[in-house]
MITORDREN-838059 format. One record per residue (C-alpha): residue in three letters; chain; x negated, y, z negated. Coordinates in steps of 0.2 Angstrom, whole numbers, plus 2048, in hexadecimal, padded with zeros to 3 digits. Layout:
BEGIN
<baro residu="ALA" chaine="A" px="X" py="Y" pz="Z"/>
...
END
This chain:
BEGIN
<baro residu="MET" chaine="A" px="F2F" py="342" pz="56D"/>
<baro residu="GLY" chaine="A" px="F24" py="33B" pz="55B"/>
<baro residu="TYR" chaine="A" px="F22" py="343" pz="54E"/>
<baro residu="THR" chaine="A" px="F15" py="347" pz="53F"/>
<baro residu="ASP" chaine="A" px="F19" py="349" pz="52E"/>
<baro residu="LEU" chaine="A" px="F13" py="352" pz="523"/>
<baro residu="ASP" chaine="A" px="F0D" py="349" pz="511"/>
<baro residu="MET" chaine="A" px="F14" py="353" pz="505"/>
<baro residu="ASP" chaine="A" px="F07" py="34D" pz="4F6"/>
<baro residu="LEU" chaine="A" px="EFA" py="350" pz="503"/>
<baro residu="LEU" chaine="A" px="F00" py="364" pz="504"/>
<baro residu="ARG" chaine="A" px="F04" py="367" pz="4F4"/>
<baro residu="SER" chaine="A" px="EEF" py="360" pz="4F2"/>
<baro residu="PHE" chaine="A" px="EEC" py="36B" pz="4FF"/>
<baro residu="VAL" chaine="A" px="EF2" py="37C" pz="4F8"/>
<baro residu="THR" chaine="A" px="EEE" py="375" pz="4E5"/>
<baro residu="VAL" chaine="A" px="EDB" py="375" pz="4EA"/>
<baro residu="VAL" chaine="A" px="EDF" py="387" pz="4F2"/>
<baro residu="ASP" chaine="A" px="EE6" py="38E" pz="4E2"/>
<baro residu="ALA" chaine="A" px="EDC" py="385" pz="4D4"/>
<baro residu="GLY" chaine="A" px="ECD" py="38B" pz="4DD"/>
<baro residu="GLY" chaine="A" px="EC4" py="37B" pz="4E1"/>
<baro residu="PHE" chaine="A" px="EC4" py="368" pz="4E2"/>
<baro residu="THR" chaine="A" px="EC0" py="365" pz="4D3"/>
<baro residu="ALA" chaine="A" px="ECE" py="371" pz="4C9"/>
<baro residu="ALA" chaine="A" px="EDD" py="36D" pz="4D4"/>
<baro residu="GLY" chaine="A" px="ED7" py="35A" pz="4D0"/>
<baro residu="ALA" chaine="A" px="ED9" py="35E" pz="4BD"/>
<baro residu="ARG" chaine="A" px="EE8" py="363" pz="4C0"/>
<baro residu="LEU" chaine="A" px="EF1" py="357" pz="4CA"/>
<baro residu="GLY" chaine="A" px="EE8" py="348" pz="4C0"/>
<baro residu="ARG" chaine="A" px="EDD" py="344" pz="4CD"/>
<baro residu="THR" chaine="A" px="ECA" py="345" pz="4CF"/>
<baro residu="GLN" chaine="A" px="EBF" py="350" pz="4DA"/>
<baro residu="ALA" chaine="A" px="EBD" py="340" pz="4E8"/>
<baro residu="ALA" chaine="A" px="ECE" py="33C" pz="4E7"/>
<baro residu="MET" chaine="A" px="ED1" py="34E" pz="4ED"/>
<baro residu="SER" chaine="A" px="EC7" py="34E" pz="4F9"/>
<baro residu="ILE" chaine="A" px="ECE" py="33E" pz="4FF"/>
<baro residu="ARG" chaine="A" px="EDF" py="344" pz="501"/>
<baro residu="ILE" chaine="A" px="ED8" py="354" pz="50B"/>
<baro residu="LYS" chaine="A" px="ECF" py="34B" pz="516"/>
<baro residu="ARG" chaine="A" px="EDF" py="340" pz="519"/>
<baro residu="LEU" chaine="A" px="EE9" py="352" pz="51C"/>
<baro residu="GLU" chaine="A" px="EDE" py="355" pz="529"/>
<baro residu="ASP" chaine="A" px="EDC" py="346" pz="533"/>
<baro residu="LEU" chaine="A" px="EEF" py="347" pz="533"/>
<baro residu="LEU" chaine="A" px="EEE" py="356" pz="53A"/>
<baro residu="GLU" chaine="A" px="EE0" py="355" pz="544"/>
<baro residu="ARG" chaine="A" px="EDA" py="365" pz="53C"/>
<baro residu="ARG" chaine="A" px="ECB" py="36A" pz="530"/>
<baro residu="VAL" chaine="A" px="ED4" py="374" pz="522"/>
<baro residu="PHE" chaine="A" px="EC4" py="37A" pz="51A"/>
<baro residu="ASP" chaine="A" px="EB2" py="37D" pz="51F"/>
<baro residu="ARG" chaine="A" px="EA5" py="373" pz="517"/>
<baro residu="THR" chaine="A" px="E96" py="37B" pz="520"/>
<baro residu="SER" chaine="A" px="E93" py="383" pz="50C"/>
<baro residu="ARG" chaine="A" px="E90" py="381" pz="4FB"/>
<baro residu="THR" chaine="A" px="EA2" py="388" pz="4FA"/>
<baro residu="PRO" chaine="A" px="EAE" py="382" pz="505"/>
<baro residu="THR" chaine="A" px="EB9" py="390" pz="50D"/>
<baro residu="LEU" chaine="A" px="ECB" py="38E" pz="517"/>
<baro residu="THR" chaine="A" px="EC8" py="38D" pz="528"/>
<baro residu="ARG" chaine="A" px="ED4" py="397" pz="533"/>
<baro residu="ASP" chaine="A" px="EE0" py="386" pz="533"/>
<baro residu="GLY" chaine="A" px="EDE" py="385" pz="522"/>
<baro residu="GLU" chaine="A" px="EE5" py="397" pz="51F"/>
<baro residu="LEU" chaine="A" px="EF2" py="396" pz="52C"/>
<baro residu="LEU" chaine="A" px="EF6" py="382" pz="523"/>
<baro residu="LEU" chaine="A" px="EF9" py="38B" pz="514"/>
<baro residu="SER" chaine="A" px="F04" py="398" pz="518"/>
<baro residu="TYR" chaine="A" px="F10" py="388" pz="51F"/>
<baro residu="ALA" chaine="A" px="F0C" py="37F" pz="510"/>
<baro residu="ARG" chaine="A" px="F10" py="388" pz="502"/>
<baro residu="GLN" chaine="A" px="F22" py="38E" pz="50B"/>
<baro residu="ILE" chaine="A" px="F23" py="377" pz="50E"/>
<baro residu="LEU" chaine="A" px="F1F" py="375" pz="4F9"/>
<baro residu="LYS" chaine="A" px="F2C" py="384" pz="4F6"/>
<baro residu="LEU" chaine="A" px="F3B" py="37C" pz="4FC"/>
<baro residu="ASN" chaine="A" px="F38" py="36B" pz="4F8"/>
<baro residu="ASP" chaine="A" px="F38" py="370" pz="4E7"/>
<baro residu="GLU" chaine="A" px="F44" py="37A" pz="4E7"/>
<baro residu="THR" chaine="A" px="F4D" py="36C" pz="4F0"/>
<baro residu="VAL" chaine="A" px="F4A" py="360" pz="4E2"/>
<baro residu="GLN" chaine="A" px="F4D" py="36D" pz="4D3"/>
<baro residu="ARG" chaine="A" px="F5C" py="371" pz="4D9"/>
<baro residu="PHE" chaine="A" px="F64" py="35F" pz="4DA"/>
<baro residu="ALA" chaine="A" px="F58" py="358" pz="4CB"/>
<baro residu="GLU" chaine="A" px="F61" py="366" pz="4BF"/>
<baro residu="PRO" chaine="A" px="F72" py="368" pz="4C6"/>
<baro residu="ASP" chaine="A" px="F7A" py="369" pz="4B4"/>
<baro residu="ASN" chaine="A" px="F6E" py="37A" pz="4B2"/>
<baro residu="GLU" chaine="A" px="F7A" py="387" pz="4AD"/>
<baro residu="GLY" chaine="A" px="F7B" py="397" pz="4A0"/>
<baro residu="GLU" chaine="A" px="F76" py="3A7" pz="49E"/>
<baro residu="LEU" chaine="A" px="F66" py="3AC" pz="499"/>
<baro residu="ARG" chaine="A" px="F62" py="3C1" pz="495"/>
<baro residu="LEU" chaine="A" px="F4E" py="3C3" pz="49B"/>
<baro residu="GLY" chaine="A" px="F45" py="3D0" pz="494"/>
<baro residu="VAL" chaine="A" px="F33" py="3D4" pz="49F"/>
<baro residu="ALA" chaine="A" px="F25" py="3DF" pz="49C"/>
<baro residu="GLU" chaine="A" px="F27" py="3E8" pz="4AA"/>
<baro residu="TYR" chaine="A" px="F14" py="3E6" pz="4AE"/>
<baro residu="PHE" chaine="A" px="F19" py="3D5" pz="4B0"/>
<baro residu="VAL" chaine="A" px="F18" py="3D3" pz="4C5"/>
<baro residu="PRO" chaine="A" px="F22" py="3E2" pz="4C8"/>
<baro residu="GLN" chaine="A" px="F20" py="3E0" pz="4DA"/>
<baro residu="HIS" chaine="A" px="F26" py="3CE" pz="4DA"/>
<baro residu="LEU" chaine="A" px="F33" py="3CA" pz="4CB"/>
<baro residu="PRO" chaine="A" px="F41" py="3CF" pz="4D7"/>
<baro residu="THR" chaine="A" px="F3C" py="3C4" pz="4E2"/>
<baro residu="LEU" chaine="A" px="F3A" py="3B7" pz="4D8"/>
<baro residu="LEU" chaine="A" px="F4A" py="3B8" pz="4CE"/>
<baro residu="SER" chaine="A" px="F54" py="3B9" pz="4DC"/>
<baro residu="ARG" chaine="A" px="F4B" py="3A9" pz="4E2"/>
<baro residu="PHE" chaine="A" px="F4F" py="39F" pz="4D2"/>
<baro residu="THR" chaine="A" px="F63" py="3A6" pz="4D1"/>
<baro residu="GLN" chaine="A" px="F64" py="39F" pz="4E4"/>
<baro residu="THR" chaine="A" px="F5C" py="390" pz="4DF"/>
<baro residu="TYR" chaine="A" px="F66" py="38D" pz="4CD"/>
<baro residu="PRO" chaine="A" px="F77" py="398" pz="4D3"/>
<baro residu="ARG" chaine="A" px="F7E" py="392" pz="4C2"/>
<baro residu="VAL" chaine="A" px="F72" py="399" pz="4B6"/>
<baro residu="HIS" chaine="A" px="F75" py="3AD" pz="4B4"/>
<baro residu="ILE" chaine="A" px="F68" py="3B7" pz="4AE"/>
<baro residu="GLN" chaine="A" px="F6A" py="3CA" pz="4A9"/>
<baro residu="VAL" chaine="A" px="F58" py="3D1" pz="4AC"/>
<baro residu="LYS" chaine="A" px="F50" py="3DF" pz="4A3"/>
<baro residu="VAL" chaine="A" px="F42" py="3E9" pz="4A6"/>
<baro residu="GLY" chaine="A" px="F37" py="3F2" pz="499"/>
<baro residu="LEU" chaine="A" px="F29" py="3F6" pz="48D"/>
<baro residu="ASN" chaine="A" px="F22" py="3EA" pz="480"/>
<baro residu="ASP" chaine="A" px="F28" py="3F1" pz="46F"/>
<baro residu="ASN" chaine="A" px="F3A" py="3F3" pz="476"/>
<baro residu="LEU" chaine="A" px="F3B" py="3E1" pz="47F"/>
<baro residu="PHE" chaine="A" px="F36" py="3D9" pz="46E"/>
<baro residu="GLN" chaine="A" px="F43" py="3E7" pz="462"/>
<baro residu="LEU" chaine="A" px="F52" py="3E1" pz="46B"/>
<baro residu="VAL" chaine="A" px="F4D" py="3CD" pz="46C"/>
<baro residu="GLU" chaine="A" px="F4D" py="3D0" pz="459"/>
<baro residu="ARG" chaine="A" px="F5E" py="3D8" pz="45A"/>
<baro residu="GLY" chaine="A" px="F63" py="3CA" pz="465"/>
<baro residu="GLU" chaine="A" px="F66" py="3D3" pz="474"/>
<baro residu="LEU" chaine="A" px="F5D" py="3C9" pz="47D"/>
<baro residu="ASP" chaine="A" px="F58" py="3B6" pz="47E"/>
<baro residu="LEU" chaine="A" px="F48" py="3B6" pz="484"/>
<baro residu="VAL" chaine="A" px="F3B" py="3C3" pz="489"/>
<baro residu="ILE" chaine="A" px="F29" py="3C2" pz="494"/>
<baro residu="ALA" chaine="A" px="F1D" py="3CD" pz="48C"/>
<baro residu="ARG" chaine="A" px="F0C" py="3D1" pz="487"/>
<baro residu="ARG" chaine="A" px="F04" py="3C4" pz="476"/>
<baro residu="ASP" chaine="A" px="EF8" py="3CF" pz="46E"/>
<baro residu="LYS" chaine="A" px="EF4" py="3C3" pz="461"/>
<baro residu="PRO" chaine="A" px="EF9" py="3AF" pz="460"/>
<baro residu="GLN" chaine="A" px="F01" py="3B3" pz="44F"/>
<baro residu="GLN" chaine="A" px="F0E" py="3BC" pz="458"/>
<baro residu="GLY" chaine="A" px="F15" py="3A9" pz="45F"/>
<baro residu="GLY" chaine="A" px="F1C" py="3A7" pz="470"/>
<baro residu="ARG" chaine="A" px="F15" py="39C" pz="47D"/>
<baro residu="LEU" chaine="A" px="F07" py="3A1" pz="488"/>
<baro residu="LEU" chaine="A" px="F0C" py="3A3" pz="49B"/>
<baro residu="ARG" chaine="A" px="EFC" py="3A9" pz="4A1"/>
<baro residu="ARG" chaine="A" px="EEB" py="3B3" pz="4A0"/>
<baro residu="GLU" chaine="A" px="EEA" py="3C3" pz="4AA"/>
<baro residu="ARG" chaine="A" px="EDB" py="3CC" pz="4AC"/>
<baro residu="LEU" chaine="A" px="EDC" py="3E0" pz="4AA"/>
<baro residu="ARG" chaine="A" px="ED7" py="3EA" pz="4B9"/>
<baro residu="TRP" chaine="A" px="ED2" py="3FC" pz="4BD"/>
<baro residu="VAL" chaine="A" px="ED9" py="403" pz="4CD"/>
<baro residu="THR" chaine="A" px="EDA" py="411" pz="4D7"/>
<baro residu="ALA" chaine="A" px="EE3" py="415" pz="4EA"/>
<baro residu="GLN" chaine="A" px="EDA" py="40C" pz="4F7"/>
<baro residu="ASP" chaine="A" px="ED2" py="41A" pz="4FE"/>
<baro residu="SER" chaine="A" px="ED0" py="423" pz="4EE"/>
<baro residu="ARG" chaine="A" px="EC0" py="42C" pz="4EC"/>
<baro residu="ILE" chaine="A" px="EBB" py="42C" pz="4DB"/>
<baro residu="ASP" chaine="A" px="EAE" py="43A" pz="4D5"/>
<baro residu="PRO" chaine="A" px="EA2" py="430" pz="4C9"/>
<baro residu="GLU" chaine="A" px="E9A" py="43F" pz="4C2"/>
<baro residu="ALA" chaine="A" px="EAA" py="447" pz="4BC"/>
<baro residu="SER" chaine="A" px="EB7" py="441" pz="4B0"/>
<baro residu="LEU" chaine="A" px="EC2" py="432" pz="4B5"/>
<baro residu="PRO" chaine="A" px="ED2" py="437" pz="4B8"/>
<baro residu="ILE" chaine="A" px="EDE" py="429" pz="4B0"/>
<baro residu="CYS" chaine="A" px="EF1" py="424" pz="4B2"/>
<baro residu="THR" chaine="A" px="EF7" py="41C" pz="4A7"/>
<baro residu="LEU" chaine="A" px="F07" py="418" pz="49C"/>
<baro residu="PRO" chaine="A" px="F09" py="422" pz="48B"/>
<baro residu="PRO" chaine="A" px="F02" py="41B" pz="47B"/>
<baro residu="PRO" chaine="A" px="F02" py="410" pz="472"/>
<baro residu="CYS" chaine="A" px="EFD" py="404" pz="480"/>
<baro residu="ILE" chaine="A" px="EF0" py="3F6" pz="47F"/>
<baro residu="PHE" chaine="A" px="EEB" py="3FA" pz="494"/>
<baro residu="ARG" chaine="A" px="EEA" py="40E" pz="490"/>
<baro residu="SER" chaine="A" px="EE0" py="40C" pz="47E"/>
<baro residu="ARG" chaine="A" px="ED6" py="3FD" pz="485"/>
<baro residu="GLY" chaine="A" px="ECF" py="407" pz="493"/>
<baro residu="PHE" chaine="A" px="ECC" py="417" pz="488"/>
<baro residu="SER" chaine="A" px="EC1" py="40D" pz="47D"/>
<baro residu="ALA" chaine="A" px="EB7" py="404" pz="488"/>
<baro residu="LEU" chaine="A" px="EB5" py="417" pz="492"/>
<baro residu="GLU" chaine="A" px="EAF" py="41D" pz="481"/>
<baro residu="ALA" chaine="A" px="EA3" py="410" pz="47D"/>
<baro residu="MET" chaine="A" px="E98" py="413" pz="48D"/>
<baro residu="GLY" chaine="A" px="E98" py="425" pz="48C"/>
<baro residu="ARG" chaine="A" px="EA4" py="429" pz="49C"/>
<baro residu="PRO" chaine="A" px="EB0" py="438" pz="49B"/>
<baro residu="TRP" chaine="A" px="EC0" py="435" pz="4A0"/>
<baro residu="ARG" chaine="A" px="ED1" py="440" pz="4A1"/>
<baro residu="VAL" chaine="A" px="EE5" py="43A" pz="4A2"/>
<baro residu="VAL" chaine="A" px="EEC" py="444" pz="4B1"/>
<baro residu="TYR" chaine="A" px="EFB" py="43A" pz="4B4"/>
<baro residu="THR" chaine="A" px="F07" py="432" pz="4A5"/>
<baro residu="SER" chaine="A" px="F15" py="427" pz="4AA"/>
<baro residu="GLU" chaine="A" px="F23" py="41D" pz="49F"/>
<baro residu="SER" chaine="A" px="F21" py="40E" pz="4AB"/>
<baro residu="VAL" chaine="A" px="F15" py="405" pz="4B2"/>
<baro residu="ILE" chaine="A" px="F1B" py="408" pz="4C6"/>
<baro residu="GLY" chaine="A" px="F1A" py="419" pz="4C2"/>
<baro residu="VAL" chaine="A" px="F09" py="415" pz="4BC"/>
<baro residu="ILE" chaine="A" px="F03" py="40C" pz="4CC"/>
<baro residu="ALA" chaine="A" px="F0D" py="418" pz="4D7"/>
<baro residu="ALA" chaine="A" px="F03" py="428" pz="4D1"/>
<baro residu="ALA" chaine="A" px="EF1" py="41C" pz="4D2"/>
<baro residu="ARG" chaine="A" px="EF9" py="417" pz="4E5"/>
<baro residu="ALA" chaine="A" px="EF7" py="429" pz="4EA"/>
<baro residu="GLY" chaine="A" px="EE5" py="42D" pz="4E5"/>
<baro residu="LEU" chaine="A" px="EEA" py="438" pz="4D5"/>
<baro residu="GLY" chaine="A" px="EDE" py="42E" pz="4C8"/>
<baro residu="VAL" chaine="A" px="EDA" py="41A" pz="4C4"/>
<baro residu="ALA" chaine="A" px="EE5" py="40F" pz="4BA"/>
<baro residu="ILE" chaine="A" px="EE4" py="3FF" pz="4AE"/>
<baro residu="LEU" chaine="A" px="EF1" py="3F2" pz="4B2"/>
<baro residu="PRO" chaine="A" px="EF2" py="3DF" pz="4B2"/>
<baro residu="GLU" chaine="A" px="EEE" py="3D3" pz="4C0"/>
<baro residu="SER" chaine="A" px="F01" py="3CF" pz="4C3"/>
<baro residu="ALA" chaine="A" px="F04" py="3E4" pz="4C5"/>
<baro residu="LEU" chaine="A" px="EF8" py="3E7" pz="4D4"/>
<baro residu="ALA" chaine="A" px="F01" py="3EE" pz="4E2"/>
<baro residu="PRO" chaine="A" px="EFC" py="3EF" pz="4F4"/>
<baro residu="GLY" chaine="A" px="EF3" py="400" pz="4F7"/>
<baro residu="LEU" chaine="A" px="EE9" py="3FD" pz="4E6"/>
<baro residu="THR" chaine="A" px="ED8" py="3F8" pz="4E5"/>
<baro residu="THR" chaine="A" px="ECE" py="3F0" pz="4D9"/>
<baro residu="LEU" chaine="A" px="EBE" py="3FA" pz="4D0"/>
<baro residu="SER" chaine="A" px="EB1" py="3EF" pz="4C8"/>
<baro residu="THR" chaine="A" px="EA1" py="3F0" pz="4BE"/>
<baro residu="GLU" chaine="A" px="E96" py="3F3" pz="4CA"/>
<baro residu="GLU" chaine="A" px="E9F" py="403" pz="4CF"/>
<baro residu="GLY" chaine="A" px="E9F" py="408" pz="4BC"/>
<baro residu="TYR" chaine="A" px="EAF" py="403" pz="4B4"/>
<baro residu="PRO" chaine="A" px="EAE" py="3F7" pz="4A5"/>
<baro residu="GLU" chaine="A" px="EB6" py="3E8" pz="4A0"/>
<baro residu="LEU" chaine="A" px="EC5" py="3EA" pz="499"/>
<baro residu="GLY" chaine="A" px="EC9" py="3D5" pz="492"/>
<baro residu="ASP" chaine="A" px="ED9" py="3CC" pz="496"/>
<baro residu="ILE" chaine="A" px="EE9" py="3CB" pz="48F"/>
<baro residu="GLU" chaine="A" px="EF6" py="3C1" pz="48A"/>
<baro residu="ILE" chaine="A" px="F07" py="3BD" pz="492"/>
<baro residu="ALA" chaine="A" px="F13" py="3B4" pz="488"/>
<baro residu="LEU" chaine="A" px="F27" py="3AD" pz="487"/>
<baro residu="PHE" chaine="A" px="F2F" py="3B2" pz="478"/>
<baro residu="GLY" chaine="A" px="F41" py="3AD" pz="46F"/>
<baro residu="GLU" chaine="A" px="F42" py="39C" pz="476"/>
<baro residu="LYS" chaine="A" px="F4F" py="390" pz="46D"/>
<baro residu="LYS" chaine="A" px="F4E" py="37E" pz="46B"/>
<baro residu="GLU" chaine="A" px="F60" py="37C" pz="471"/>
<baro residu="ARG" chaine="A" px="F5E" py="386" pz="481"/>
<baro residu="ARG" chaine="A" px="F4B" py="381" pz="484"/>
<baro residu="ARG" chaine="A" px="F51" py="377" pz="495"/>
<baro residu="LEU" chaine="A" px="F57" py="387" pz="49B"/>
<baro residu="THR" chaine="A" px="F49" py="390" pz="497"/>
<baro residu="SER" chaine="A" px="F3B" py="383" pz="49D"/>
<baro residu="THR" chaine="A" px="F45" py="384" pz="4AE"/>
<baro residu="LEU" chaine="A" px="F43" py="396" pz="4B0"/>
<baro residu="VAL" chaine="A" px="F31" py="397" pz="4A9"/>
<baro residu="ARG" chaine="A" px="F2C" py="389" pz="4B5"/>
<baro residu="PHE" chaine="A" px="F33" py="392" pz="4C5"/>
<baro residu="ILE" chaine="A" px="F2A" py="3A2" pz="4BE"/>
<baro residu="GLU" chaine="A" px="F19" py="398" pz="4BA"/>
<baro residu="GLU" chaine="A" px="F1B" py="38E" pz="4CA"/>
<baro residu="SER" chaine="A" px="F1E" py="39E" pz="4D4"/>
<baro residu="LEU" chaine="A" px="F11" py="3A9" pz="4D0"/>
<baro residu="GLN" chaine="A" px="F03" py="39D" pz="4D4"/>
<baro residu="PRO" chaine="A" px="F01" py="3A2" pz="4E6"/>
<baro residu="LEU" chaine="A" px="EFF" py="3B6" pz="4E0"/>
<baro residu="HIS" chaine="A" px="EEF" py="3B1" pz="4D7"/>
<baro residu="HIS" chaine="A" px="EE1" py="3A8" pz="4E3"/>
<baro residu="SER" chaine="A" px="ED0" py="3A3" pz="4DB"/>
<baro residu="GLN" chaine="A" px="EC2" py="3A1" pz="4E4"/>
<baro residu="LEU" chaine="A" px="EC1" py="390" pz="4EB"/>
<baro residu="ASP" chaine="A" px="EB1" py="386" pz="4E3"/>
<baro residu="ALA" chaine="A" px="EA9" py="375" pz="4E8"/>
END
């Protein structure tokens, strides 16, 4: 029985087109032209004898076969990349005390770190999850090596990892009365999510009231998911059971926040860069852009 071997380069091109939001953006990421990306996708379709993108409209979308392939392609590339990383950097070892702002992918962080320790068993990570100010105090006292947290201005330093939109969210089956004061579930002050939301509501003249305050983002998520009110969360903190609320529904834009890495030291750059790259690559499938031409 003959077997068809999938080309890893073609699979990576396919996944990058999906994650980047189109052929042009994917080509920019991989150092290829838009035409070259189209050729690669055509080669993949010829190899599989299936269409993976529907090109009948101006904006190409995944076909049913494309959606099925995407799941397999991610698994294949994940296993390939972890294998290559494991053998390419066999001497990566040491200890890292990592602080992570709790609003940064709270649903995915434990699984992500578990995968990292399986790939790099000689790197031992101690993780402290907390709020921005507490984490910065710990790294200043030398009790943490690295912190992944919000950067409010470039002067704070740190290495930018990603930008995320702040979103209004509530339970999927929640019904918010547009005439009543908006019930809000929030962290206590000082909190940039809270202050941005309140300022935006006051600017548009919409009344609000705090119905639930929690010291943790997980507590805020639980309250919003239970239907107590709306919450303000960064995109990486969105969880099942929540739905986002749009400007068309009367909820003002809240802008972006920056997530950055603080505390890097030159002598440990190789070790920290390995962890950061792993986190960045693992987060890509969590946030898909809408495909464009």
